[in-house]
C-alpha positions as CSV (number, residue, x, y, z in Angstrom):
1,M,-178.1,-54.6,-91.7
2,N,-178.5,-56.1,-95.3
3,P,-176.5,-59.3,-95.1
4,F,-176.2,-59.7,-99.1
5,I,-175.0,-56.4,-100.8
6,K,-175.0,-55.8,-104.8
7,V,-174.0,-52.9,-106.2
8,K,-172.8,-52.5,-110.0
9,Y,-170.6,-49.5,-111.1
10,P,-169.3,-48.8,-114.5
11,S,-166.1,-47.7,-116.1
12,N,-165.5,-43.9,-117.7
13,I,-163.5,-42.7,-120.6
14,A,-161.9,-39.2,-120.0
15,L,-162.6,-36.5,-123.2
16,V,-160.3,-33.9,-120.9
17,K,-157.7,-36.5,-119.0
18,Y,-156.2,-36.5,-114.9
19,W,-152.5,-37.2,-115.6
20,G,-150.6,-36.3,-112.5
21,K,-151.5,-36.4,-108.8
22,H,-150.7,-35.0,-105.3
23,G,-151.5,-35.0,-101.7
24,N,-154.1,-38.3,-100.9
25,Q,-154.9,-38.8,-104.5
26,L,-156.2,-35.2,-105.6
27,P,-156.0,-34.3,-109.0
28,C,-153.0,-31.5,-110.3
29,N,-155.6,-30.8,-113.0
30,A,-159.6,-31.0,-113.8
31,S,-160.7,-34.1,-116.1
32,L,-163.9,-34.5,-117.6
33,S,-165.4,-37.9,-118.8
34,M,-168.1,-39.8,-120.4
35,T,-169.5,-42.5,-118.3
36,L,-170.4,-46.0,-119.8
37,S,-173.1,-48.1,-119.8
38,N,-172.1,-51.7,-121.2
39,A,-168.6,-51.6,-119.3
40,F,-169.0,-52.3,-115.5
41,T,-168.2,-54.3,-112.6
42,E,-170.7,-56.3,-110.6
43,L,-169.9,-56.6,-106.8
44,N,-171.8,-59.0,-104.0
45,L,-170.7,-58.8,-100.2
46,E,-171.7,-61.5,-97.9
47,L,-171.8,-60.2,-94.4
48,S,-171.4,-62.6,-91.4
49,E,-171.0,-62.4,-87.8
50,K,-167.8,-63.0,-86.2
51,K,-166.6,-63.3,-82.7
52,N,-163.0,-62.1,-82.9
53,N,-161.5,-59.1,-83.4
54,E,-159.4,-60.3,-86.4
55,I,-160.2,-58.7,-90.0
56,E,-162.0,-61.1,-92.3
57,F,-161.9,-60.4,-95.9
58,D,-162.0,-62.8,-98.5
59,Y,-161.8,-61.8,-102.0
60,F,-162.9,-63.9,-105.0
61,F,-163.0,-62.0,-109.0
62,E,-165.0,-64.2,-111.3
63,G,-165.1,-66.9,-109.3
64,A,-161.5,-67.5,-108.0
65,P,-159.5,-66.0,-105.2
66,K,-157.3,-63.3,-106.3
67,D,-154.9,-62.1,-103.6
68,S,-152.7,-59.7,-105.3
69,F,-156.0,-57.6,-105.1
70,R,-157.3,-58.5,-102.2
71,D,-154.4,-57.2,-100.7
72,R,-154.7,-53.8,-102.5
73,I,-158.3,-53.7,-101.5
74,L,-157.9,-54.4,-98.0
75,N,-155.1,-51.9,-97.8
76,Y,-157.7,-49.1,-98.9
77,L,-160.6,-50.3,-97.1
78,T,-158.3,-50.2,-93.6
79,Q,-157.4,-46.4,-94.2
80,Q,-161.3,-45.6,-94.3
81,P,-162.6,-44.7,-91.1
82,E,-165.7,-44.7,-92.7
83,F,-165.4,-48.3,-93.2
84,Y,-164.1,-49.1,-89.8
85,D,-167.3,-50.6,-88.2
86,V,-168.0,-53.4,-90.9
87,L,-164.1,-54.3,-90.6
88,K,-164.6,-54.6,-86.8
89,N,-168.0,-56.3,-86.5
90,Y,-168.5,-58.6,-90.0
91,A,-166.5,-61.2,-91.5
92,I,-166.7,-60.2,-95.1
93,R,-166.8,-62.3,-98.6
94,A,-166.7,-60.0,-101.3
95,E,-167.3,-61.8,-105.1
96,S,-166.8,-59.1,-108.0
97,H,-166.5,-59.5,-112.3
98,N,-166.3,-57.4,-114.6
99,S,-168.7,-57.2,-118.0
100,F,-165.3,-56.7,-120.1
101,P,-161.9,-58.6,-120.2
102,H,-158.9,-57.2,-118.5
103,S,-156.8,-55.2,-120.5
104,T,-158.4,-53.9,-123.4
105,G,-158.6,-50.1,-122.7
106,I,-161.0,-49.8,-120.1
107,A,-160.5,-48.6,-117.0
108,S,-161.0,-51.5,-114.7
109,S,-160.0,-49.8,-111.3
110,A,-162.2,-47.2,-111.8
111,S,-165.1,-49.3,-112.0
112,A,-163.9,-52.0,-109.5
113,F,-163.0,-49.0,-106.8
114,A,-166.3,-47.1,-107.6
115,A,-167.9,-50.8,-106.7
116,I,-166.4,-50.9,-103.7
117,A,-166.5,-48.0,-102.6
118,A,-170.5,-47.5,-102.6
119,A,-170.9,-51.5,-101.3
120,F,-168.7,-50.7,-98.2
121,L,-170.4,-47.5,-97.6
122,N,-173.7,-48.9,-98.1
123,A,-173.4,-51.7,-95.4
124,S,-171.5,-48.7,-93.2
125,G,-175.0,-47.4,-93.5
126,N,-174.4,-43.6,-93.9
127,E,-176.8,-42.7,-96.8
128,A,-176.4,-38.8,-96.4
129,N,-175.1,-37.4,-99.5
130,F,-174.3,-40.9,-100.6
131,D,-173.3,-40.4,-104.5
132,Q,-170.8,-37.2,-103.4
133,N,-169.2,-39.4,-100.2
134,A,-169.2,-42.7,-102.2
135,S,-167.2,-40.5,-104.9
136,R,-164.8,-39.1,-102.7
137,L,-164.1,-42.6,-101.1
138,A,-163.5,-44.1,-104.3
139,R,-161.0,-41.2,-105.3
140,L,-158.9,-42.5,-102.7
141,G,-158.7,-46.1,-104.5
142,S,-158.4,-45.0,-107.8
143,G,-158.3,-41.4,-108.8
144,S,-161.1,-41.6,-111.8
145,A,-163.3,-44.2,-110.0
146,C,-164.7,-40.7,-108.8
147,R,-165.9,-40.0,-112.0
148,S,-168.0,-43.3,-112.3
149,F,-170.6,-42.3,-109.9
150,F,-172.4,-40.0,-112.3
151,G,-173.8,-39.8,-116.0
152,P,-173.9,-39.1,-118.2
153,Y,-170.7,-36.8,-118.0
154,A,-168.8,-36.1,-115.1
155,S,-165.9,-33.7,-113.7
156,W,-163.8,-33.8,-111.8
157,G,-161.3,-31.2,-110.4
158,H,-162.1,-27.2,-108.8
159,L,-162.6,-25.4,-111.7
160,A,-162.9,-21.8,-110.3
161,E,-165.7,-20.8,-112.9
162,I,-167.6,-23.9,-112.7
163,N,-169.7,-23.8,-109.3
164,G,-169.7,-26.9,-107.3
165,T,-166.4,-28.6,-108.8
166,S,-164.1,-30.2,-106.3
167,D,-160.6,-31.5,-106.2
168,E,-162.2,-33.9,-103.0
169,F,-164.9,-35.9,-105.7
170,A,-166.7,-35.4,-109.2
171,T,-169.7,-33.9,-109.9
172,P,-172.6,-34.0,-112.5
173,V,-172.1,-32.3,-115.7
174,T,-175.6,-32.1,-116.5
175,A,-176.1,-28.7,-119.5
176,I,-175.9,-31.1,-122.3
177,H,-177.2,-30.5,-125.8
178,D,-179.0,-33.1,-127.9
179,N,-176.0,-34.0,-129.9
180,F,-174.1,-35.4,-127.0
181,K,-177.0,-37.3,-125.6
182,T,-176.8,-40.6,-127.2
183,M,-172.8,-41.1,-127.9
184,R,-171.3,-44.3,-128.7
185,D,-168.2,-45.5,-127.7
186,A,-166.4,-48.5,-129.8
187,I,-163.4,-49.7,-128.3
188,L,-160.7,-50.7,-130.9
189,I,-158.3,-53.4,-129.3
190,V,-155.5,-53.3,-131.1
191,E,-153.2,-55.0,-128.2
192,D,-154.3,-57.0,-125.7
193,A,-150.8,-57.5,-123.2
194,P,-150.9,-56.0,-120.3
195,K,-149.1,-52.4,-120.5
196,K,-145.6,-52.3,-119.3
197,V,-146.1,-49.1,-117.2
198,S,-148.7,-49.2,-114.7
199,S,-150.7,-45.8,-114.4
200,S,-150.3,-45.0,-111.1
201,V,-146.3,-45.2,-112.5
202,G,-147.6,-42.6,-114.9
203,H,-149.3,-40.6,-112.6
204,G,-145.7,-40.3,-110.4
205,L,-143.4,-39.1,-113.3
206,M,-145.5,-35.4,-114.5
207,E,-143.5,-34.8,-110.6
208,G,-140.8,-33.1,-111.7
209,H,-141.9,-33.4,-115.7
210,P,-140.5,-30.5,-117.6
211,F,-143.6,-29.9,-119.3
212,A,-146.1,-30.5,-116.3
213,E,-147.1,-26.7,-115.3
214,A,-148.1,-26.6,-119.2
215,R,-150.2,-29.7,-119.2
216,F,-151.5,-28.8,-116.0
217,K,-153.1,-25.6,-117.3
218,Q,-154.0,-27.0,-120.9
219,A,-156.3,-29.2,-119.0
220,N,-157.9,-26.8,-117.1
221,T,-158.6,-24.7,-120.4
222,N,-159.6,-27.6,-122.4
223,C,-162.0,-28.7,-119.4
224,L,-163.9,-25.0,-119.4
225,E,-164.1,-25.6,-123.0
226,M,-165.5,-28.8,-122.8
227,F,-168.0,-27.8,-120.5
228,S,-169.4,-24.9,-123.0
229,T,-168.9,-27.5,-125.8
230,L,-171.4,-30.3,-124.2
231,Q,-173.8,-27.4,-123.9
232,S,-173.5,-25.7,-127.5
233,G,-173.7,-29.1,-129.3
234,D,-170.6,-28.3,-131.4
235,F,-169.1,-31.0,-132.8
236,D,-166.1,-29.7,-134.2
237,K,-165.1,-28.0,-131.1
238,F,-165.4,-31.4,-129.0
239,I,-163.6,-33.4,-131.8
240,S,-160.4,-31.0,-131.6
241,I,-160.3,-31.4,-127.7
242,V,-160.8,-34.7,-127.3
243,E,-158.3,-35.6,-129.9
244,R,-155.9,-33.1,-128.8
245,E,-156.4,-34.3,-124.9
246,A,-155.8,-38.2,-126.2
247,L,-152.4,-36.7,-127.8
248,S,-151.4,-34.9,-125.0
249,L,-151.6,-37.3,-122.5
250,H,-149.3,-40.0,-124.7
251,A,-146.8,-36.7,-125.1
252,M,-146.5,-36.6,-121.6
253,M,-145.7,-40.3,-121.3
254,M,-143.2,-40.0,-124.0
255,T,-140.8,-36.7,-122.4
256,S,-140.9,-38.2,-119.0
257,N,-137.7,-38.2,-117.8
258,D,-137.8,-41.7,-117.5
259,Y,-139.9,-41.7,-120.9
260,Y,-141.6,-44.6,-122.3
261,L,-143.9,-45.6,-125.1
262,L,-147.9,-47.4,-124.6
263,I,-149.1,-46.7,-128.2
264,K,-147.9,-48.9,-130.8
265,P,-147.5,-49.1,-134.7
266,G,-151.1,-50.5,-134.7
267,T,-152.5,-47.6,-132.6
268,V,-151.2,-45.1,-135.2
269,K,-152.4,-46.8,-138.2
270,V,-156.0,-47.0,-136.5
271,I,-155.9,-43.5,-136.1
272,E,-154.9,-42.3,-139.4
273,Q,-158.1,-44.4,-140.6
274,V,-160.6,-42.6,-138.2
275,M,-158.5,-39.6,-139.9
276,Q,-158.8,-40.0,-143.0
277,F,-162.6,-41.3,-142.5
278,R,-163.6,-38.2,-141.0
279,K,-162.4,-36.2,-143.7
280,D,-163.5,-37.9,-146.4
281,T,-167.2,-38.5,-145.1
282,R,-167.3,-35.1,-142.7
283,L,-169.1,-37.2,-140.2
284,P,-168.4,-36.4,-136.3
285,I,-166.5,-39.2,-135.1
286,C,-163.1,-38.7,-133.1
287,F,-160.6,-40.8,-131.5
288,T,-159.3,-41.0,-127.7
289,L,-157.0,-43.0,-125.9
290,D,-156.5,-44.7,-122.7
291,A,-153.0,-44.8,-121.2
292,G,-152.3,-47.5,-123.7
293,P,-152.3,-48.7,-127.1
294,N,-156.3,-49.3,-127.6
295,V,-158.0,-46.7,-129.3
296,H,-161.7,-45.2,-128.6
297,L,-164.2,-44.3,-131.3
298,L,-166.7,-42.1,-130.0
299,Y,-169.7,-40.9,-132.0
300,P,-173.4,-40.3,-132.1
301,S,-175.8,-43.3,-132.4
302,T,-177.1,-41.4,-135.9
303,I,-174.0,-42.6,-137.9
304,E,-173.7,-46.2,-135.9
305,K,-173.9,-47.9,-139.2
306,D,-171.4,-46.0,-141.1
307,V,-169.0,-46.1,-138.2
308,Q,-169.5,-50.1,-138.8
309,M,-168.7,-50.2,-142.2
310,L,-165.2,-48.5,-141.0
311,I,-164.2,-50.6,-138.2
312,E,-164.8,-53.5,-140.9
313,D,-162.3,-52.1,-142.9
314,I,-159.8,-51.5,-140.1
315,N,-161.0,-55.3,-138.4
316,S,-158.0,-56.7,-139.7
317,E,-155.7,-54.7,-137.8
318,L,-157.6,-55.5,-134.2
319,K,-157.7,-58.1,-131.5
320,A,-161.5,-57.5,-130.6
321,V,-164.1,-54.7,-130.9
322,I,-166.1,-53.6,-127.9
323,Y,-169.0,-51.6,-128.4
324,D,-170.4,-49.3,-125.5
325,Q,-172.4,-46.2,-125.2
326,I,-173.5,-43.2,-123.0
327,G,-174.6,-43.9,-119.4
328,T,-175.8,-42.7,-116.1
329,G,-174.1,-44.0,-113.2
330,G,-173.9,-46.7,-110.8
331,T,-176.5,-48.5,-108.8
332,I,-177.4,-50.5,-105.4
333,L,-178.9,-53.4,-107.1
334,S,-179.8,-54.9,-103.3
């Protein structure tokens, strides 16, 4: 047993959105994401022998105890049989930090639970089908976390037309045209306050949603089209799918029975500027949104300077800009 385990796992941005779940963290529709590189969680586990049967688990986030997240993690860990021996036999000290600030449109639960699942599975000594098993376990903590194990793109959710896809874990998307191998993600921070409605609550509101079935069908169709688009290199199709998916996600929030609004006036203004820039320049750039107000700009590295000029024009509307790029997934550092 290695008493010191260090892992590093990235977040991801969904191109085709997962929204709505059933059973034990199973998706109501398939999704497909781009793995990020610079936005990651690094987690250190220190394991030491203990002499009693009480669970000993201390958790520190960026140097300080964070009891609310500790309780969430511990509740998650105790429900996974794979982690039972680790919790039973060792006193555990966990320390983590993110490379990105909280509430900035980057899915911190995705990178966090990917790192947690990987670290504890490594500690358990179970190396068989490691990425697949870790992806499955991460899903049980945060659905989108399961996609952070694979890059540059990953899918999650069973599609009869695509061999190997599963509701239980994510799988890598490997047939990628050169056009989509050097993608960038500039995250434009319109609002940095915590969002008023959590993603967990949002997923729950898909139960009984008047448009739920149509949305699930739309997402599965878009997912299939995105598979073929990534292979063909068609930027126009890519842009169309990504932007329709972003708007559909927020349409579901705004038409829930308990409806709510996460986009801000600044979000709409930025989107309009991006669309006008694309119309004027004919450059392959598009926007997407997570479950929040901040805007992700996706574009190939070949137009990076042009996009930076666009962002300079927009900058007065923004709290910050975070530059990221396509990544390959996580790693066990020690």
